[in-house]
N, C-alpha and C positions, 0 to 999 in steps of 0.2 A: 530295286529289291527291298530297300529299307521302307520305302513308301508302302509297298504291298504288305510287308509284315505289320506295319503300324495299322494299316486298314483292317487286316485280319484280326489283330488284337482288339481293335475297337469293335469290330463286328461281334466277336465272341462275348465281349463285355455286355453289349446291349442285348445280345441274344438271350443271356441268362434271365434278365428282367422281362424280356418280351415273352418268353415261353411261360414264365410264371403267370403272366397276365392272361394269355390266351388258353392256357391249360390249368386253370386254378384247381380243378378237382384232383389232379395228379400231383403237380408241383414237385417238391422235394420231400419225399415221405421219410418216415422214421428209419426205414431200412436203407437209407442213403441211395435211393434210386436216382439215377442221373436225370436232369431235367430233359435231356434228349429222349429218354425212354418215354416221356409223356407223348411225344410225337409218334412213337412207334405203336402206341395203343390206339391211334386214330386210323381210320381207313383212308385210303388215298382220296376218295371222293370228299370226305369231310375235311381233310386237310386242304384240298383244292378250294373248297368253299371258304375256309378260313383265309387262305392266301388271296383269293379274290376280294374278300372283305378288307384285308389289309391294303391291297392295291387301290381299291375304290375309295377307301377312307383317305388314303394318302393323297390321291389326285384331287380331293376336295378340301385339303387342309393346308394351312399356311406353313405347316412343318415340311412341306414338299421341298423346301430349300435345304433341309438337313439330310446330308448324304446317308448317314447311318439308318435313317428311316426307310430309305429305298432298299438298302441291303438287307434289312430285316425281312421285308416282304419277299425278297429273293430267296432268303433262307427257308421260309415256309413252303414256297414252291418246290425247292429242292428236297425238303422232307417228304412232300407228296410224291415226288418222283422216286423216292427210295422205297416206297411201300408196294412195289411191284404193281403199278397201276395198269388199267386197261389202256389200249391204244388211244381211245377217245380222251381219257384223262391226260395222257401224255401230250396229245395234240393241243388240248386247251392250255396246259402248263407251258409248253413251248411257245405257243402264240402269245400268252400273257407275258412271259419273260422277255420275248422279243420286244413287245410294246413297252414294258417297264424300262428296259435299257435304252430304247428309243427316246422315251420321255426324259429319262435322266440325262442322256447325252445332250439334249436340247438345253438343259439347264447348265450342265457342267462344262460342256465343250471338250471333254476328255476323249482322247482317241481310244483309250481302253474301254470306255462305255460303248463306243461305236463298234469296237471289235467284238464285244460280248453280244451286242445286238445281232451282229452278223452270224455269230456262232449259234445262237438259239434259232435264228431264221434257217440256218442250214440244217440243224437238227430237225426242225419241223418239216422241211422239204424232204429230207432223207426218210423220215418216218412215213410220209405220204407216198414216196416213191416205192419203198419196200412193201408197204401194204398193198399198193396197186399191183405189184409184181406177183404177190402171193394170192391175189384174188380177193383180198379184203376190201370191204366197201369203204374203208377209211380214205378220206381225201381232205385237202385243205379247205378251210372255210370259203375261200374265194371260189374254188371249183364247186363246192356244195351248193352255192347260190344258183348254179346252172341246172340243178337237178329238177326235172318236172315234178311239181308238187300238187297236192290236192288243195292246198290253200296257202295264203300268204298273210303274215302279220306286217302291217304297214305303220302301226303307231301304238304307243303305250301311254296311258294317262294314269295318274294316281291321285287319290284323295285320302287324307289321314283324318278321320272323324273321331269324335270322342268314343263312339260305340264300336267302330270298325275301321279297318284299313281296306280301302278299295283299290283294285287295279283293274283297269279296263284295257283290253287289247282290241284294236280295230282290225277287222279281218276282210280279206278278199277271198271268197270261196269257202267251202267247208273245211274245218280242221277237227282232228281228233286230239285228245290230250290224255296224259297219264300223270297223276300226282304222286310224288314221293315226299313224305314228311319225315323230318328228323327233329322232333320236338325238343330233345335234350340239348341239341346245339342251336336251336332256333333257326334251322335251315329248312327250306322247302325248294324242291325242284319240280318243275312242270315240263314234261316232254311233249312235243308236238310232232308226231311222226309225219314224214313226207310233207313237211311245211317249211317254207323259206321265209327269210326276213327281207324286208325291203332294204335297198341299199342305204347304208348309213346307220342301221340299227345294230349290226353285228358288233358285239362287245360294248354296246352303249350302256352307260350306268345311269340309274335313276335313284337319287336320294329319296327316301320315303319319309324322313322326319329329320329332326335336328340331332339325332344320336347316330347310331351305326346302321340303322335299318336301310338296306339298299336292295335294289333289284338290278339284274343284268340280263340282257338278251344275248344269246350266242348262237351262231350258225354252226351246226355239226352235220356230219354226213347223214343224209336222209331225214334229218329232223332239225327242229329249232328247240332251244332250251331256254327256259326262264328260271334263273337262280335267284333266290331271296335269302338274305342273311340277317340274323339277329331279329327275327320276327317273333313277337310274343302275342299269342292269341288263344282263345278258348275253343273255337271251332272254325271250320272253313267251309264255304259254300261257293258253288260256281253256277252262274246263270248265263244261258245263251240267248242273245237278242238278235233279231233279224231286221233287215231294211232300215239302216245299214247293219251289216254283220258285226257283232261285238261279243266278246267273252268277258263277263264281269266276275272277278274273283274277289270275294269278301273274306277277310280275316276278322272274325268277330272277337272283340275284346271282352265282351260280357256274354251272358247266356242268351241275351236278346238277339234276334236276327233282324236284318233290314232288307226289305225286298228291293232288288235291283230295278224292278219295274217302277217303283215309286219315284225314281230319279232318272228314268230313261230319257226324258226330254232334255234334262240338263247335261246329258252326255253327247249331245248332238254335234257340238263343235270340237274337233280335235285340237290339241295344243300344237304349237309350231314344231316343225321337224328340225332336229338338230343332229349334227354329226358328232363323232367322238372328239374331233378337233375342237368343236364349239365348247364341249364340256371341259376339256383339258386346258384349253387356252382361251379364256373368256375375252369378251370385248373390253375396250377401255372402260374405266369405271364411271359411276354415276356421281356427278359433282353438283348439279343444280337441278332443282325441280320447281314446278309451278303448281300451286294449289288453287283451284278455281271454284269457289262457292257460287252456285248458280243464282241468277236473278239479282235482286237488290234495288233499293230506291223505289222508283215509280212502278217497278215490275215485281210484284209480290210472289210470283210463281204460283204454284197450286196452294189452295187454302183448305185447311181441314174443316170438319163439321163444326168445331167449336170456335173457328176463326183464326186458328194458329197458322201463320204463313210459312211457306216453304223457305223463303229467303232468310228468315230468322234462324231456323233450325240448321240449315246447311252452312251459314256463316259461322255459327258457334262450333260446329263440327270441324270446319276448316281451320279456325283459330286454335282449337285444341290440338289438331293434327300438327300445325306449324310448331307449336310449343314442344310437342313430343319429339318431332323430327330434329329440331335444333338442339334439344338437350341430349339426344341419344345417338345421333348420326353426324358424321362430318360431311354434311350436305347443306348447301345454301338453299334457302327457301324464298320464293317470291309468291305473293298473294295477288290475284287479280283484283280482289277487293278485301279490305280489312275492316270495313264499316258498311253501314246501310246506304250504299250509293248505287246508282245505276251505271253499269259498264256494258257497252254494246258487245255483241258477239264478235264483231270485227275487231274491236279494241282488245278483247281478250286474246284472240288468235295472234294479233300483231305483237302484243306484249310478250307472248311466249316465244315467238319466232325471233324478235329483236334481241331478247335476252339469251337466245341460243341455249335454252334449257334442255336437259336430258330426258325429262319425263313431264307429262301433262296429266294431272288428275282432276277431273271435274266432279263435283259433288252435288247431287240433286236428291229431291224426295219425289217419289212417283205419285201418280194419281190415276184413278180409274172411275168411270161412271158407275161401276159395280162396287158398292161399299165393302163387300166381303173380300175383294181381291187384296192380297197382302203378300209380302215377301221381299226378297232382295234380288236385284238384277244388275249384271255388269254388262255394259255396252262397249263395243268398239266399232270403228267405221266399216261400213259395208252396206250392201243392199239389205233392205228390211227383212228380218227373219220371219215376221208375220205382220198382220194388220195392226195389232196392238203396238208392235215396235215402231211402225210407221207413225201411228198416232202420237206415241211418246216423243219421237223426234220432232214432229210438227209442233207439239206443245213447247218443248224446250227451245226450239228454234224461233218461237213466236211467229209461226207461219201457219198457213193452211196445209191440209194434207196434199193438195194439188201441188203447192210450192215445194213440199218435201219430196214428192215424186219427181219434180223437175230437178231438184238438187241431186236426187239419187241417180238420175240419168247422167249427170256430170261425172260420176264415178267411172264410167266406161272410158272416158277420155284420159284418165290417169292410170288405168290398170297396168300399162306397160312401163310405167315409170319405176325404175329400180329403187329409187328412194322410197316411194310409196310401198313397194313390195317389202323392203326392209322394215319400214314402219309397221306394216301389217303383222309381220311375224313377231316383232318385239311387243307390239300391243297385245297380241294374242297371249303371249307368254305372261305379260303383266296381268291380263284379265284373269287367267287361270290361278295365278298366285293370289290375287286379291280375293277372288271367290273363295278359295280355300281358307284364307285368313279370316274372313267374315264367319265362315261356318265353325272354324276352330274356336274362336273367341266367343261368339254369340250363342251358339247352340247349347252349351252347358247352362246358360242362364235364361234363354228365351226360346219359345217354340218357333224358331225361324224357318220359314219356307224358302227353299233354294229354287229360284226361278231360272237359274243357269246363266249362261253367257249368250248374248244376242248381238246382232248387228243392225245398224240403222244409220241413215245419212244425217248425223248431227253436224251442224255447221262448224262448231269449234274443233271437232275431230278431223273434219275434212281439210280445214285450213291451217292446221298446225303441222310442222314438219318433223316432230319428234314422236316417239311412242306415246300413245295417249289412250285413256279410257274414260268412260263416264259411268260413275257409280250411282245407281238409284237405290238409296240406302234403306228406304221403307216407303210404304204407301201412306201418305198423309191423308188420303181420302178414306182410309180405313180407320174407324174410331179407336180401335185398340192400338194400332201402330201410331196414330196421332198422339195419343196419351204417352206412349213410350218416347216419342220424339220430344215431347215437352219436358221429359225427365232428364236432368243434367247427367245422371249416372249412365243412362242409355246412350246419350250423345258421346260421353267419354269412351264407352265401349266401341262405338262406331269409329272414333278417332284412333283408338288402340288397334282396331282391326286393320285400318288403313296403314298405320305405322308398321305393323308386322309385315304387311304386304310389301311396303317400300323396303324394309330391312331385308327381307328375303330376296327381293329383286336386286337390291344393291349388292348383297353378298354374292349372289349368283353371277353378277356381271362385274365384280371387282377385278382389277388387274392383278396378275401374279407378282409376288415379290421376286426380286432378282435372286439368282442362285448365289 
């Protein structure tokens, strides 16, 4: 009993400051309005969005080990339930509260948390049962997934650019949508009537940047819901793309608009599928990485029009990256080469495997017979995306295109290897993070062309056992990009882009602190 009283007092103490922060416009007014009145001025839907934001932020914060933080989120959900919410809002709140106490129970091991998880689960089931008896269409999210739908959302991808925030939904079949904007609270809800979510997407959370911006997909009766919180934008546009089906939602941060068609090709490869478990309880942390500057010694790599060699540019970028990583991250760094020496592809792969590193990042400069071709590409292992990808792999492998095709055929023999499947998913995640980092850092300074994420049979990617990517940072064959590569400031920005990618990947995959 004393423990419960102490916990209640602690909760009320923190609640005061919490409500001041999430309801600053109301707060404690001169007429001595209680801080709880602030919640009463909010609709149940808005409070639900605030509660979801609280929950989602907590699940991605090191503060998840602090019990009072969990209880504050619970309090916001309870305030939403006090506002005479619709049955759908009740169902979402009950579902989230069940999950909150489930997650908290895994940290604390307290029987009381397990008991509250069971309580909210029963509330959810009772609501669904009562609604079904009265003929209401409301049902649990699990049952809603069985409803015949006009379409399905099977993936969500995000890009946070300087000019806009882009969300891409990958679709199966036609979908309709309804947009509800709450600009004062920075919330947006997009309803998809008669649409289902692919297994694993229900209640999945997608961080949109380093602040509080988040997106969440939820399966509701007869519809799917995309909820966004803390979004700041000037205008919103939606573009439908076909073959494959996609819905591109752009939140424009300025008055300028960006055509989704301009980057349609870059949206071709979806990021890896993850479950809520993956997001809430990440993999073991990243402790050791290997940086692989391509070519070296007798192998100059591609050579620019003025004679500047690829091997020199990528070595400098790699050394800058090593210095940044060692100064800013608690990660060990290994270089396949730290000076102008020749290291065979076999030796590079062996070095990574023997050191048992967690990430392999190979740095190269691209080349094309067409001098006007320019941009940044991120590669991962797979069958060639197109003929140019095959030519790129052949050049970086120091082989002919026929030999690259033969190497590509070997992929079929390892497709069923579970280790390779794991590596593929993690490499794809790393590729998307790296691509986003390049655009975030370089586009404000240079007119960078995003050539997207592609696959090709690179030797070093095929023969390393850890998640790996190959970054083609610029086209040295393009006179303008060659001059940029010769500029130390540009190479520094390249290194900073790769550092941000590693930081984000390490952060996303770092182990949870103990409760």
